[in-house]
All heavy atoms as an XYZ file, in Angstrom:
915
protein
N      15.551     24.971     -9.031
C      16.037     24.833     -7.670
C      14.931     25.277     -6.726
O      14.376     26.347     -6.887
C      17.291     25.682     -7.496
C      17.857     25.725     -6.116
S      18.695     24.256     -5.535
C      20.182     24.247     -6.457
N      14.610     24.457     -5.731
C      13.573     24.837     -4.771
C      13.932     26.127     -4.039
O      15.094     26.406     -3.773
C      13.528     23.667     -3.793
C      14.085     22.520     -4.552
C      15.103     23.109     -5.486
N      12.919     26.918     -3.714
C      13.093     28.145     -2.954
C      12.854     27.804     -1.487
O      11.715     27.787     -1.015
C      12.116     29.237     -3.445
C      12.309     30.519     -2.652
C      12.300     29.486     -4.933
N      13.920     27.494     -0.774
C      13.798     27.019      0.602
C      13.247     28.086      1.532
O      12.575     27.769      2.523
C      15.136     26.496      1.102
C      15.696     25.291      0.325
C      17.026     24.848      0.908
C      14.707     24.149      0.303
N      13.485     29.361      1.221
C      12.965     30.433      2.078
C      11.440     30.519      2.027
O      10.824     31.123      2.901
C      13.580     31.779      1.678
O      13.227     32.102      0.343
N      10.826     29.905      1.008
C       9.359     29.865      0.922
C       8.776     28.774      1.806
O       7.556     28.630      1.896
C       8.914     29.630     -0.526
O       9.282     30.718     -1.336
N       9.632     27.993      2.436
C       9.168     26.928      3.313
C       8.753     25.694      2.529
O       9.006     25.574      1.339
N       8.100     24.798      3.229
C       7.650     23.559      2.609
C       6.312     23.187      3.212
O       5.862     23.793      4.189
C       8.667     22.436      2.839
O       8.794     22.162      4.216
N       5.671     22.190      2.620
C       4.424     21.684      3.190
C       4.479     20.167      3.183
O       5.080     19.553      2.314
C       3.205     22.197      2.427
C       3.139     21.769      0.975
C       1.900     22.338      0.304
C       1.845     21.929     -1.159
N       0.638     22.387     -1.815
N       3.851     19.592      4.190
C       3.805     18.144      4.322
C       2.459     17.650      3.795
O       1.423     18.223      4.103
C       4.005     17.724      5.777
C       5.364     18.092      6.298
C       5.550     19.264      7.009
C       6.460     17.276      6.055
C       6.809     19.617      7.479
C       7.715     17.619      6.515
C       7.895     18.791      7.228
N       2.513     16.593      2.996
C       1.309     16.058      2.363
C       1.270     14.556      2.599
O       2.257     13.858      2.361
C       1.316     16.343      0.841
C       0.103     15.736      0.170
C       1.387     17.833      0.575
N       0.123     14.071      3.068
C      -0.098     12.634      3.221
C      -1.317     12.253      2.404
O      -2.349     12.922      2.485
C      -0.326     12.262      4.696
O       0.838     12.619      5.440
C      -0.592     10.779      4.855
N      -1.179     11.209      1.595
C      -2.298     10.716      0.797
C      -2.436      9.222      1.027
O      -1.439      8.508      1.135
C      -2.075     11.013     -0.686
C      -2.043     12.496     -0.978
C      -1.824     12.825     -2.440
O      -1.541     11.960     -3.252
N      -1.944     14.084     -2.777
N      -3.688      8.762      1.095
C      -3.982      7.347      1.310
C      -4.867      6.867      0.172
O      -5.879      7.488     -0.140
C      -4.697      7.124      2.666
C      -4.997      5.650      2.873
C      -3.864      7.684      3.805
N      -4.463      5.754     -0.465
C      -5.214      5.194     -1.589
C      -5.383      3.697     -1.378
O      -4.397      2.970     -1.215
C      -4.487      5.451     -2.933
C      -5.236      4.802     -4.087
C      -4.305      6.946     -3.170
N      -6.626      3.243     -1.374
C      -6.907      1.807     -1.351
C      -6.878      1.309     -2.788
O      -7.513      1.907     -3.666
C      -8.274      1.547     -0.719
N      -6.121      0.260     -3.033
C      -6.015     -0.291     -4.390
C      -7.203     -1.226     -4.624
O      -7.144     -2.413     -4.334
C      -4.683     -1.008     -4.574
C      -3.437     -0.139     -4.354
C      -2.173     -0.960     -4.564
C      -3.440      1.079     -5.263
N      -8.292     -0.654     -5.139
C      -9.551     -1.370     -5.293
C      -9.639     -2.250     -6.513
O     -10.637     -2.946     -6.703
N      -8.617     -2.226     -7.362
C      -8.608     -3.062     -8.565
C      -7.194     -3.552     -8.805
O      -6.271     -3.217     -8.062
C      -9.099     -2.255     -9.781
O      -8.096     -1.346    -10.200
N      -7.011     -4.319     -9.859
C      -5.668     -4.764    -10.244
C      -5.120     -3.896    -11.373
O      -4.124     -4.245    -11.992
C      -5.684     -6.248    -10.670
O      -6.616     -6.403    -11.736
C      -6.061     -7.146     -9.501
N      -5.744     -2.746    -11.599
C      -5.263     -1.791    -12.595
C      -4.191     -0.898    -11.973
O      -4.166     -0.686    -10.755
C      -6.401     -0.907    -13.097
C      -7.452     -1.701    -13.828
O      -7.157     -2.695    -14.487
N      -8.703     -1.278    -13.710
N      -3.329     -0.355    -12.798
C      -2.328      0.605    -12.348
C      -3.077      1.820    -11.788
O      -3.942      2.379    -12.453
C      -1.458      1.001    -13.532
C      -0.139      1.599    -13.173
C       0.692      1.867    -14.412
C       1.214      0.582    -15.009
N       2.104      0.819    -16.159
N      -2.739      2.214    -10.554
C      -3.465      3.277     -9.858
C      -2.500      4.363     -9.404
O      -1.479      4.067     -8.775
C      -4.187      2.696     -8.620
O      -5.055      1.641     -9.051
C      -4.990      3.749     -7.899
N      -2.814      5.623     -9.696
C      -1.994      6.737     -9.247
C      -2.161      6.909     -7.741
O      -3.282      6.987     -7.245
C      -2.397      8.033     -9.969
O      -2.125      7.870    -11.371
C      -1.632      9.231     -9.445
N      -1.036      6.974     -7.025
C      -1.088      7.179     -5.581
C      -0.504      8.529     -5.160
O      -0.772      9.003     -4.057
C      -0.421      6.026     -4.799
C      -1.177      4.721     -5.027
C       1.041      5.866     -5.144
N       0.304      9.156     -6.025
C       0.837     10.491     -5.717
C       1.335     11.141     -7.001
O       2.010     10.503     -7.800
C       1.989     10.406     -4.709
C       2.631     11.741     -4.426
C       1.951     12.729     -3.722
C       3.900     12.029     -4.883
C       2.526     13.968     -3.480
C       4.498     13.258     -4.639
C       3.805     14.221     -3.940
O       4.380     15.448     -3.702
N       0.996     12.420     -7.140
C       1.485     13.237     -8.253
C       2.082     14.513     -7.688
O       1.441     15.199     -6.881
C       0.336     13.610     -9.222
O      -0.273     12.410     -9.695
C       0.852     14.421    -10.402
N       3.298     14.856     -8.102
C       3.924     16.096     -7.653
C       3.252     17.254     -8.392
O       3.189     17.264     -9.622
C       5.442     16.094     -7.927
C       6.072     17.381     -7.403
C       6.108     14.881     -7.313
N       2.742     18.253     -7.643
C       2.069     19.371     -8.300
C       3.030     20.253     -9.090
O       4.244     20.241     -8.855
C       1.431     20.148     -7.155
C       2.018     19.623     -5.893
C       2.701     18.331     -6.192
N       2.467     21.023    -10.019
C       3.252     21.981    -10.808
C       3.962     22.952     -9.870
O       3.424     23.331     -8.820
C       2.342     22.740    -11.767
N       5.156     23.334    -10.243
C       5.983     24.291     -9.504
C       6.410     23.806     -8.121
O       6.633     24.606     -7.214
C       5.290     25.657     -9.380
C       5.015     26.272    -10.732
O       3.867     26.443    -11.102
N       6.061     26.551    -11.489
N       6.522     22.489     -7.969
C       7.007     21.928     -6.711
C       7.994     20.807     -6.988
O       7.930     20.149     -8.022
C       5.846     21.373     -5.863
C       5.107     22.438     -5.112
C       4.079     23.137     -5.718
C       5.451     22.749     -3.806
C       3.408     24.136     -5.036
C       4.775     23.743     -3.112
C       3.750     24.439     -3.734
N       8.906     20.616     -6.049
C       9.726     19.412     -5.959
C       9.310     18.732     -4.669
O       8.752     19.368     -3.773
C      11.216     19.756     -5.927
O      11.631     20.208     -7.199
N       9.565     17.435     -4.566
C       9.054     16.694     -3.425
C      10.040     15.640     -2.963
O      10.746     15.038     -3.767
C       7.731     16.020     -3.829
O       7.210     15.255     -2.782
N      10.063     15.426     -1.658
C      10.774     14.298     -1.063
C       9.701     13.299     -0.646
O       8.912     13.593      0.259
C      11.549     14.708      0.187
C      12.633     15.697     -0.056
N      13.279     16.316      0.975
C      13.186     16.184     -1.186
C      14.191     17.136      0.490
N      14.147     17.074     -0.816
N       9.656     12.162     -1.296
C       8.752     11.089     -0.878
C       9.457     10.385      0.277
O      10.382      9.607      0.071
C       8.453     10.143     -2.033
C       7.595      8.922     -1.729
C       6.272      9.303     -1.087
C       7.346      8.125     -3.001
N       9.027     10.711      1.489
C       9.730     10.252      2.683
C       9.156      8.968      3.270
O       9.762      8.377      4.163
C       9.752     11.368      3.724
C      10.558     12.557      3.218
C      10.575     13.735      4.168
O       9.806     13.741      5.139
O      11.374     14.648      3.918
N       7.988      8.560      2.794
C       7.458      7.265      3.206
C       6.414      6.811      2.199
O       5.487      7.542      1.893
C       6.843      7.321      4.604
C       6.683      5.944      5.215
O       6.867      4.924      4.562
N       6.343      5.903      6.483
N       6.616      5.631      1.684
C       5.602      4.939      0.887
C       5.338      3.653      1.660
O       6.177      2.769      1.716
C       6.078      4.646     -0.533
C       4.955      4.134     -1.439
C       5.095      4.733     -2.829
C       4.917      2.640     -1.522
N       4.201      3.638      2.330
C       3.825      2.590      3.279
C       2.701      1.782      2.651
O       1.688      2.337      2.228
C       3.356      3.289      4.561
C       2.921      2.394      5.665
C       3.826      1.935      6.598
C       1.583      2.037      5.808
C       3.418      1.132      7.652
C       1.173      1.243      6.857
C       2.092      0.785      7.779
N       2.890      0.476      2.535
C       1.881     -0.397      1.930
C       1.446     -1.400      2.972
O       2.274     -2.128      3.528
C       2.440     -1.140      0.697
C       1.354     -1.976      0.045
C       3.037     -0.162     -0.295
N       0.144     -1.431      3.257
C      -0.368     -2.381      4.244
C      -1.274     -3.404      3.583
O      -2.039     -3.095      2.666
C      -1.115     -1.658      5.363
O      -2.198     -0.922      4.838
N      -1.139     -4.630      4.043
C      -1.981     -5.739      3.608
C      -2.712     -6.220      4.857
O      -2.158     -6.934      5.678
C      -1.127     -6.860      3.015
C      -1.948     -8.062      2.609
O      -3.158     -8.102      2.800
N      -1.291     -9.066      2.061
N      -3.961     -5.789      4.999
C      -4.726     -6.095      6.203
C      -5.540     -7.372      6.067
O      -6.465     -7.596      6.825
C      -5.643     -4.912      6.549
C      -4.841     -3.680      6.888
O      -3.822     -3.762      7.554
N      -5.283     -2.543      6.405
N      -5.191     -8.189      5.119
C      -5.903     -9.441      4.878
C      -4.987    -10.616      5.200
O      -3.799    -10.447      5.465
C      -6.404     -9.479      3.429
C      -7.376     -8.369      3.171
N      -8.708     -8.467      3.453
C      -7.198     -7.114      2.692
C      -9.314     -7.332      3.160
N      -8.415     -6.492      2.692
N      -5.518    -11.828      5.151
C      -4.754    -12.994      5.588
C      -3.796    -13.536      4.535
O      -2.771    -14.118      4.870
C      -5.702    -14.126      6.018
O      -6.585    -14.432      4.931
C      -6.516    -13.710      7.235
N      -4.109    -13.370      3.265
C      -3.269    -13.932      2.208
C      -2.211    -12.969      1.710
O      -2.319    -11.756      1.861
N      -1.169    -13.513      1.117
C      -0.125    -12.702      0.495
C      -0.671    -12.007     -0.749
O      -1.503    -12.559     -1.462
C       1.068    -13.570      0.097
C       1.742    -14.192      1.296
O       1.474    -13.835      2.435
N       2.622    -15.137      1.039
N      -0.171    -10.798     -0.998
C      -0.565    -10.028     -2.181
C       0.696     -9.401     -2.766
O       1.560     -8.933     -2.028
C      -1.586     -8.916     -1.826
C      -1.961     -8.114     -3.058
C      -2.832     -9.500     -1.176
N       0.787     -9.381     -4.088
C       1.941     -8.746     -4.722
C       1.628     -7.285     -5.053
O       0.477     -6.904     -5.261
C       2.356     -9.472     -6.010
O       1.275     -9.462     -6.924
C       2.812    -10.890     -5.709
N       2.699     -6.500     -5.085
C       2.626     -5.076     -5.410
C       3.656     -4.782     -6.484
O       4.803     -5.219     -6.387
C       2.945     -4.223     -4.170
C       3.102     -2.731     -4.437
C       1.722     -2.079     -4.530
C       3.941     -2.072     -3.360
N       3.248     -4.031     -7.500
C       4.195     -3.481     -8.468
C       4.171     -1.970     -8.309
O       3.112     -1.368     -8.099
C       3.833     -3.893     -9.888
O       3.972     -5.294    -10.036
N       5.352     -1.356     -8.380
C       5.508      0.076     -8.154
C       6.098      0.698     -9.407
O       7.091      0.195     -9.950
C       6.424      0.300     -6.949
C       6.781      1.716     -6.564
C       5.535      2.474     -6.118
C       7.812      1.694     -5.451
N       5.494      1.801     -9.846
C       5.880      2.446    -11.105
C       6.135      3.930    -10.868
O       5.454      4.551    -10.053
C       4.776      2.297    -12.148
C       4.126      0.952    -12.134
N       4.659     -0.141    -12.781
C       3.002      0.511    -11.516
C       3.870     -1.189    -12.581
N       2.862     -0.821    -11.811
N       7.085      4.479    -11.590
C       7.384      5.912    -11.544
C       7.300      6.470    -12.955
O       8.042      6.034    -13.843
C       8.793      6.158    -10.989
C       9.356      7.575    -11.184
C       8.526      8.603    -10.424
C      10.809      7.634    -10.756
N       6.380      7.420    -13.147
C       6.371      8.189    -14.400
C       7.260      9.389    -14.156
O       6.977     10.231    -13.299
C       4.956      8.641    -14.789
C       4.970      9.573    -15.967
C       5.205      9.089    -17.254
C       4.796     10.932    -15.791
C       5.242      9.949    -18.343
C       4.838     11.799    -16.873
C       5.062     11.305    -18.146
N       8.353      9.453    -14.910
C       9.334     10.533    -14.766
C       9.045     11.572    -15.837
O       9.326     11.363    -17.019
C      10.753      9.958    -14.903
C      11.812     10.908    -14.523
N      12.724     11.392    -15.417
C      12.114     11.479    -13.324
C      13.547     12.219    -14.808
N      13.193     12.279    -13.537
N       8.467     12.693    -15.415
C       7.990     13.723    -16.353
C       9.110     14.285    -17.217
O       8.903     14.546    -18.397
C       7.296     14.841    -15.558
C       6.816     15.994    -16.378
C       5.693     15.595    -17.298
C       5.149     16.802    -18.024
N       4.266     16.446    -19.107
N      10.288     14.461    -16.648
C      11.382     15.105    -17.371
C      11.732     14.386    -18.671
O      12.006     15.004    -19.678
C      12.612     15.221    -16.473
C      13.708     16.085    -17.061
C      14.800     16.381    -16.056
O      14.482     16.624    -14.875
O      15.970     16.354    -16.458
N      11.728     13.046    -18.647
C      12.036     12.311    -19.877
C      10.811     11.585    -20.442
O      10.925     10.838    -21.403
C      13.209     11.349    -19.696
C      13.021     10.364    -18.558
O      11.904     10.252    -18.027
O      14.006      9.709    -18.197
N       9.639     11.808    -19.824
C       8.362     11.291    -20.333
C       8.368      9.767    -20.470
O       7.860      9.215    -21.436
C       8.021     11.962    -21.672
C       6.544     11.942    -21.961
O       5.741     12.027    -21.018
O       6.173     11.840    -23.144
N       8.960      9.097    -19.470
C       9.060      7.632    -19.478
C       8.550      7.094    -18.146
O       8.795      7.687    -17.090
C      10.523      7.176    -19.698
C      11.016      7.598    -21.084
C      10.669      5.665    -19.519
C      12.479      7.300    -21.332
N       7.852      5.962    -18.208
C       7.425      5.285    -16.985
C       8.373      4.123    -16.711
O       8.652      3.318    -17.598
C       5.992      4.785    -17.116
C       5.469      4.196    -15.818
C       3.985      3.961    -15.844
O       3.227      4.942    -15.771
O       3.596      2.786    -15.969
N       8.841      4.041    -15.470
C       9.776      3.008    -15.043
C       9.099      2.073    -14.048
O       8.303      2.516    -13.211
C      11.005      3.635    -14.372
C      11.794      4.537    -15.276
C      11.555      5.909    -15.316
C      12.784      4.016    -16.103
C      12.281      6.743    -16.153
C      13.518      4.844    -16.942
C      13.261      6.202    -16.963
O      13.980      7.025    -17.803
N       9.423      0.798    -14.105
C       8.975     -0.168    -13.105
C      10.042     -0.234    -12.021
O      11.171     -0.653    -12.282
C       8.777     -1.555    -13.723
C       7.636     -1.582    -14.712
O       6.666     -0.829    -14.527
O       7.718     -2.365    -15.678
N       9.684      0.189    -10.807
C      10.639      0.178     -9.705
C      10.609     -1.144     -8.946
O      11.635     -1.606     -8.460
C      10.351      1.338     -8.744
C      10.386      2.745     -9.366
C      10.102      3.793     -8.307
C      11.705      3.011    -10.054
N       9.432     -1.730     -8.816
C       9.250     -3.048     -8.211
C       8.252     -3.805     -9.064
O       7.277     -3.227     -9.536
C       8.663     -2.951     -6.801
C       9.517     -2.398     -5.677
C       8.672     -2.252     -4.417
C      10.693     -3.306     -5.407
N       8.475     -5.095     -9.236
C       7.544     -5.921     -9.998
C       7.168     -7.139     -9.160
O       8.039     -7.896     -8.738
C       8.175     -6.373    -11.332
O       8.571     -5.204    -12.055
C       7.182     -7.154    -12.168
N       5.872     -7.282     -8.900
C       5.331     -8.438     -8.164
C       6.064     -8.656     -6.835
O       6.418     -9.771     -6.480
C       5.349     -9.682     -9.035
N       6.251     -7.586     -6.094
C       6.881     -7.652     -4.768
C       5.857     -8.209     -3.785
O       4.750     -7.681     -3.650
C       7.337     -6.249     -4.357
C       8.020     -6.181     -3.032
C       9.350     -6.553     -2.902
C       7.341     -5.742     -1.905
C       9.994     -6.487     -1.682
C       7.980     -5.667     -0.680
C       9.302     -6.042     -0.573
O       9.933     -5.971      0.630
N       6.202     -9.271     -3.077
C       5.257     -9.952     -2.194
C       5.129     -9.241     -0.852
O       6.129     -8.939     -0.201
C       5.711    -11.392     -1.961
C       4.654    -12.194     -1.247
O       3.530    -12.310     -1.718
N       4.998    -12.743     -0.095
N       3.879     -8.997     -0.453
C       3.592     -8.438      0.868
C       2.747     -9.460      1.611
O       1.646     -9.808      1.178
C       2.884     -7.078      0.762
C       3.788     -6.102      0.008
C       2.523     -6.553      2.157
C       3.217     -4.751     -0.221
N       3.283     -9.970      2.699
C       2.631    -11.038      3.457
C       1.320    -10.554      4.067
O       1.164     -9.374      4.393
C       3.562    -11.531      4.556
N       0.392    -11.493      4.215
C      -0.885    -11.176      4.835
C      -0.697    -10.639      6.245
O       0.168    -11.096      6.993
N      -1.471     -9.610      6.585
C      -1.399     -9.024      7.917
C      -0.130     -8.252      8.202
O       0.243     -8.055      9.358
N       0.556     -7.797      7.162
C       1.814     -7.081      7.382
C       1.845     -5.793      6.563
O       0.882     -5.422      5.903
C       3.014     -7.963      7.021
O       3.095     -8.136      5.629
N       2.984     -5.141      6.614
C       3.174     -3.899      5.869
C       4.632     -3.793      5.433
O       5.506     -4.487      5.956
C       2.789     -2.681      6.718
C       3.660     -2.502      7.935
C       4.839     -1.766      7.871
C       3.327     -3.101      9.141
C       5.648     -1.624      8.979
C       4.129     -2.968     10.250
C       5.292     -2.215     10.162
O       6.097     -2.088     11.262
N       4.862     -2.912      4.479
C       6.221     -2.618      4.003
C       6.368     -1.115      3.840
O       5.440     -0.452      3.363
C       6.487     -3.277      2.643
C       6.500     -4.778      2.663
C       7.754     -5.365      3.255
O       8.782     -4.675      3.305
O       7.698     -6.533      3.669
N       7.513     -0.578      4.220
C       7.868      0.809      3.931
C       8.893      0.776      2.809
O      10.036      0.362      3.019
C       8.430      1.511      5.163
O       7.411      1.735      6.098
N       8.468      1.177      1.632
C       9.341      1.102      0.457
C      10.359      2.241      0.476
O      11.548      2.028      0.273
C       8.519      1.136     -0.846
C       7.393      0.101     -0.819
C       9.423      0.970     -2.059
C       7.830     -1.341     -0.713
N       9.886      3.469      0.689
C      10.785      4.619      0.850
C      10.613      5.124      2.277
O       9.521      5.068      2.835
C      10.455      5.730     -0.147
C      10.586      5.291     -1.571
C       9.467      5.109     -2.367
C      11.832      5.031     -2.121
C       9.589      4.677     -3.682
C      11.959      4.592     -3.432
C      10.831      4.420     -4.201
N      11.700      5.615      2.871
C      11.664      6.121      4.243
C      12.458      7.413      4.309
O      13.093      7.813      3.325
C      12.283      5.093      5.210
O      13.678      4.953      4.896
C      11.585      3.740      5.133
N      12.471      8.033      5.484
C      13.267      9.256      5.630
C      14.748      8.977      5.418
O      15.494      9.842      4.981
C      13.041      9.909      7.009
O      13.302      8.940      8.024
C      11.631     10.438      7.145
N      15.177      7.737      5.703
C      16.572      7.358      5.460
C      16.811      6.986      3.997
O      17.948      6.992      3.536
C      16.980      6.172      6.346
C      17.062      6.489      7.820
C      15.697      6.415      8.504
O      14.815      5.675      8.019
O      15.505      7.113      9.509
N      15.739      6.613      3.268
C      15.833      6.218      1.853
C      14.712      6.891      1.064
O      13.823      6.230      0.542
C      15.696      4.710      1.711
C      16.725      3.892      2.407
C      16.451      2.408      2.198
N      15.024      2.111      2.283
C      14.502      1.039      2.859
N      15.281      0.150      3.391
N      13.217      0.842      2.889
N      14.743      8.243      0.966
C      13.664      8.935      0.260
C      13.815      8.837     -1.259
O      14.876      8.450     -1.765
C      13.820     10.382      0.718
C      15.296     10.519      0.969
C      15.738      9.174      1.509
N      12.763      9.194     -1.933
C      12.796      9.317     -3.386
C      12.547     10.785     -3.699
O      11.566     11.371     -3.227
C      11.707      8.447     -4.026
C      11.636      8.469     -5.547
C      12.915      7.880     -6.160
C      10.418      7.683     -6.029
N      13.440     11.400     -4.477
C      13.324     12.811     -4.818
C      12.592     12.935     -6.143
O      12.974     12.320     -7.138
C      14.714     13.454     -4.887
C      15.437     13.366     -3.566
C      16.447     12.433     -3.371
C      15.070     14.176     -2.512
C      17.088     12.336     -2.146
C      15.718     14.085     -1.278
C      16.716     13.168     -1.099
O      17.343     13.067      0.104
N      11.543     13.744     -6.139
C      10.658     13.875     -7.293
C      10.505     15.338     -7.675
O      10.772     16.232     -6.865
C       9.280     13.293     -6.952
C       9.259     11.836     -6.495
C       7.919     11.494     -5.870
C       9.561     10.926     -7.670
N      10.025     15.561     -8.901
C       9.816     16.921     -9.398
C       8.436     17.035    -10.036
O       7.753     16.030    -10.267
C      10.910     17.286    -10.400
C      12.280     17.235     -9.807
N      12.738     18.159     -8.896
C      13.281     16.339     -9.952
C      13.964     17.846     -8.524
N      14.322     16.742     -9.154
N       8.056     18.263    -10.335
C       6.720     18.554    -10.873
C       6.359     17.601    -12.002
O       7.146     17.368    -12.914
C       6.663     19.990    -11.366
N       5.162     17.024    -11.900
C       4.661     16.133    -12.935
C       5.057     14.679    -12.775
O       4.518     13.819    -13.472
N       5.985     14.373    -11.876
C       6.327     12.972    -11.614
C       5.129     12.304    -10.933
O       4.445     12.922    -10.113
C       7.557     12.851    -10.721
C       8.851     13.256    -11.420
O       8.847     13.455    -12.646
O       9.873     13.369    -10.708
N       4.896     11.039    -11.259
C       3.729     10.324    -10.744
C       4.166      8.957    -10.216
O       4.868      8.217    -10.902
C       2.666     10.117    -11.849
C       2.238     11.450    -12.441
C       1.459      9.351    -11.300
C       1.379     11.314    -13.696
N       3.716      8.633     -9.016
C       3.914      7.307     -8.436
C       2.621      6.524     -8.637
O       1.537      7.009     -8.295
C       4.241      7.388     -6.931
C       5.539      8.161     -6.699
C       4.312      5.992     -6.317
C       6.779      7.471     -7.226
N       2.744      5.324     -9.197
C       1.594      4.455     -9.429
C       1.869      3.088     -8.825
O       3.022      2.664     -8.748
C       1.340      4.290    -10.936
C       1.077      5.591    -11.657
C       0.949      5.368    -13.152
C       0.801      6.681    -13.898
N       0.688      6.469    -15.351
N       0.801      2.402     -8.420
C       0.918      1.054     -7.875
C      -0.082      0.130     -8.541
O      -1.162      0.562     -8.946
C       0.663      1.054     -6.370
S       1.944      1.878     -5.414
N       0.291     -1.139     -8.618
C      -0.591     -2.182     -9.133
C      -0.615     -3.307     -8.112
O       0.438     -3.824     -7.726
C      -0.076     -2.722    -10.480
O       0.112     -1.638    -11.388
C      -1.056     -3.724    -11.071
N      -1.827     -3.672     -7.684
C      -1.985     -4.772     -6.739
C      -2.215     -6.066     -7.494
O      -2.901     -6.085     -8.519
C      -3.170     -4.504     -5.814
N      -1.655     -7.167     -6.977
C      -1.881     -8.471     -7.577
C      -3.295     -8.986     -7.342
O      -3.804     -9.790     -8.109
N      -3.939     -8.510     -6.274
C      -5.312     -8.868     -5.935
C      -6.044     -7.591     -5.548
O      -5.525     -6.789     -4.762
C      -5.347     -9.859     -4.750
O      -4.535    -10.994     -5.071
C      -6.761    -10.324     -4.458
N      -7.234     -7.399     -6.066
C      -8.007     -6.185     -5.793
C      -8.457     -6.116     -4.338
O      -8.699     -7.136     -3.692
C      -9.223     -6.134     -6.711
N      -8.545     -4.892     -3.849
C      -9.149     -4.571     -2.542
C      -8.453     -5.224     -1.352
O      -9.090     -5.533     -0.347
C     -10.632     -4.942     -2.545
O     -11.295     -4.265     -3.579
N      -7.134     -5.394     -1.450
C      -6.377     -5.996     -0.342
C      -5.289     -5.066      0.198
O      -4.897     -5.197      1.349
C      -5.716     -7.315     -0.777
C      -6.664     -8.356     -1.321
C      -7.526     -8.937     -0.248
C      -8.388    -10.055     -0.830
N      -9.418    -10.502      0.081
N      -4.788     -4.145     -0.629
C      -3.673     -3.281     -0.233
C      -4.115     -1.835     -0.090
O      -4.960     -1.352     -0.849
C      -2.544     -3.349     -1.260
C      -1.897     -4.704     -1.508
C      -0.819     -4.575     -2.581
C      -1.314     -5.272     -0.222
N      -3.496     -1.149      0.882
C      -3.680      0.290      1.062
C      -2.294      0.930      1.012
O      -1.368      0.480      1.696
C      -4.371      0.617      2.404
C      -4.460      2.120      2.617
C      -5.755     -0.024      2.445
N      -2.163      1.981      0.194
C      -0.876      2.662      0.021
C      -0.979      4.064      0.627
O      -1.897      4.814      0.306
C      -0.499      2.770     -1.471
C       0.820      3.517     -1.638
C      -0.435      1.394     -2.107
N      -0.027      4.390      1.493
C       0.042      5.716      2.099
C       1.354      6.356      1.676
O       2.414      5.740      1.790
C      -0.007      5.623      3.639
O      -1.206      4.941      4.015
C       0.020      7.002      4.274
N       1.272      7.594      1.167
C       2.476      8.347      0.822
C       2.566      9.549      1.750
O       1.561     10.201      2.036
C       2.476      8.825     -0.642
O       1.299      9.589     -0.894
C       2.544      7.660     -1.603
N       3.763      9.834      2.221
C       4.027     11.009      3.041
C       5.184     11.761      2.383
O       6.270     11.207      2.219
C       4.379     10.609      4.463
N       4.902     12.993      1.980
C       5.876     13.778      1.218
C       6.079     15.150      1.839
O       5.181     15.687      2.484
C       5.372     13.996     -0.211
S       5.068     12.491     -1.105
N       7.237     15.706      1.594
C       7.487     17.112      1.885
C       7.677     17.805      0.543
O       8.558     17.429     -0.234
C       8.724     17.287      2.765
C       8.938     18.714      3.187
C      10.060     18.887      4.194
O      10.788     17.913      4.467
O      10.205     20.010      4.707
N       6.817     18.787      0.273
C       6.838     19.499     -1.008
C       7.451     20.884     -0.831
O       7.141     21.592      0.128
C       5.418     19.625     -1.567
C       4.799     18.295     -1.897
C       3.370     18.376     -2.378
O       2.705     19.420     -2.172
O       2.907     17.383     -2.965
N       8.306     21.249     -1.794
C       9.013     22.525     -1.778
C       8.650     23.318     -3.026
O       8.670     22.773     -4.136
C      10.538     22.303     -1.772
C      11.026     21.551     -0.580
C      11.066     20.159     -0.579
C      11.454     22.239      0.553
C      11.518     19.459      0.529
C      11.915     21.531      1.662
C      11.945     20.147      1.642
N       8.353     24.610     -2.853
C       8.068     25.477     -3.997
C       9.302     25.544     -4.880
O      10.413     25.778     -4.418
C       7.677     26.884     -3.517
C       7.368     27.823     -4.647
C       6.326     27.570     -5.518
C       8.132     28.959     -4.835
C       6.049     28.434     -6.566
C       7.862     29.837     -5.862
C       6.827     29.569     -6.733
N       9.089     25.299     -6.163
C      10.187     25.236     -7.137
C       9.701     25.900     -8.422
O       9.186     25.241     -9.318
C      10.577     23.784     -7.379
C      11.877     23.625     -8.137
O      12.376     24.629     -8.702
O      12.402     22.509     -8.169
N       9.832     27.232     -8.536
C       9.231     27.962     -9.658
C       9.778     27.596    -11.028
O       9.128     27.876    -12.042
C       9.513     29.433     -9.333
C      10.697     29.400     -8.426
C      10.591     28.106     -7.653
N      10.911     26.935    -11.089
C      11.468     26.560    -12.397
C      10.924     25.246    -12.893
O      11.242     24.805    -13.992
C      13.008     26.494    -12.338
O      13.391     25.466    -11.420
C      13.593     27.829    -11.919
N      10.090     24.566    -12.110
C       9.546     23.250    -12.502
C       8.138     23.396    -12.992
O       7.263     23.912    -12.507
C       9.593     22.257    -11.336
C      10.996     21.915    -10.906
C      11.566     20.906    -11.839
N      12.923     20.560    -11.433
C      13.600     19.629    -12.043
N      13.117     18.964    -13.039
N      14.816     19.363    -11.674
């Protein structure tokens, strides 16, 4: 259980998907739980690009495909998780993305991390 009296910290990470390989975009640190409050994917190019989204769930040591070949139109963006639709994560959970075309997508994650000594 997170220790709310210890406060929280906000973390933003930006990763350009430079290849079509599965790429880690966020990892929950040891002894923390996290609210992924925004996963923002931008396609700043003219053509459509697909995105696959994966979650490695540390607790059961399994990787899940959350989205497969999701189309992101050229010159647009998508918010996959938001403050209204967050994803709750725990220590060791990993968010990974795969781009259908290299060097076209940028993924930004914005999380609130809470100290959780039991994780």
